[in-house]
N, C-alpha and C positions, 0 to 999 in steps of 0.2 A: 502495499500499498502505499510501503513511504516512494517508494521510484516510480508513482503513479502521479502522487503528491507533487516531486521535483521538476519531472515533466512537467508537468502543467501549467508550476510555479515560470522555469524558467522558458518556458514558450512567450507566455504573459510579459518576461520581458525584454524577452528578440520582438516582438509584435509590440509593446513601445518604445522600444528605441528603433526601430521603424521611421515611425515618427522626425526622427532628428538628423535624418540622410532627404533629403526635399529634392526630388533630382530638379536640376534651374533646370526651362525648356537647353536645346539644343539652336545654338545660332545658325543661321543659313546666310553659308561664306559659297554656296556658287556661284551668287552673282556676286554686281554692285553698283547699288541703286544713287546716280548723278546725278543733284544737280542745281541749281543759281537761284532759284526763284523759288515765291512760296506754289504758281500750280504746280511746278515738278514737283517736289516734294510729296505732296500731298498724292503725288500713286507709285511714294512710297510704299514699301506695305512692316508693319510692325515685326521685329526682330528679324529683317533687312540690313544687309548696312547697307550700310549709304555714302555719300563723302559729295558734302556740299562741295563745290570747289566754283570758287569769285570767278564770275561775268567774262571771258577776254583777259583769262590770266592775270587779273590783276590783283593784287598783292593785301589779302583780306583782313583789318585790321583786331588788336585784339579785343573790345568792346564788342565787332561784331559778332565774332571767333564765339565766344562768349554767347552771344546774344544766338546766332543758330546755336548751339551747345546746349540752352534754356526749352527750345524752343519742341530740336525736334530727339534730340538722344537721350536715349534709357539708363540713366543713374545705378543702372545695376553691372554695367559694365561698361569697359573704358571708353574713353574718346582721349579722343588723338586730337592735337590740331593745332594748328604751328601755320602760315605767315600762307602758305597754299591751300586751306584750306583746312577744312573739324572733317572726322574718318568716327561715325557711332554707328553703337544698334541703333536702326531707328526709331522711335518710335513716338503714337497716336495718340498720348495721351493729352498732351499742350497745344491742339492742333488751336481752339475756340485763342491763343495767346497773341497768335499772328492773325488774327483777324481781329 
């Protein structure tokens, strides 16, 4: 009987701990959504890698990069930016900010 109780307790503990290991959704790395305007960004899909590439290869200011990131980047993932643009995982959760 003790073996059955131990097995039950072990199973319950394992099931409880499995909730701690929430698998994050995989990022679609098969493509890259490139945009330089708000209407173009709206064509990107959530979870997709997205690159804000300034129009006509103009360098982006730091304020511009932060504005793009604030509107379109999923901060649960890494955001990279420099004067060439912003690269991040796209989110549509804050699209109302740009409208």
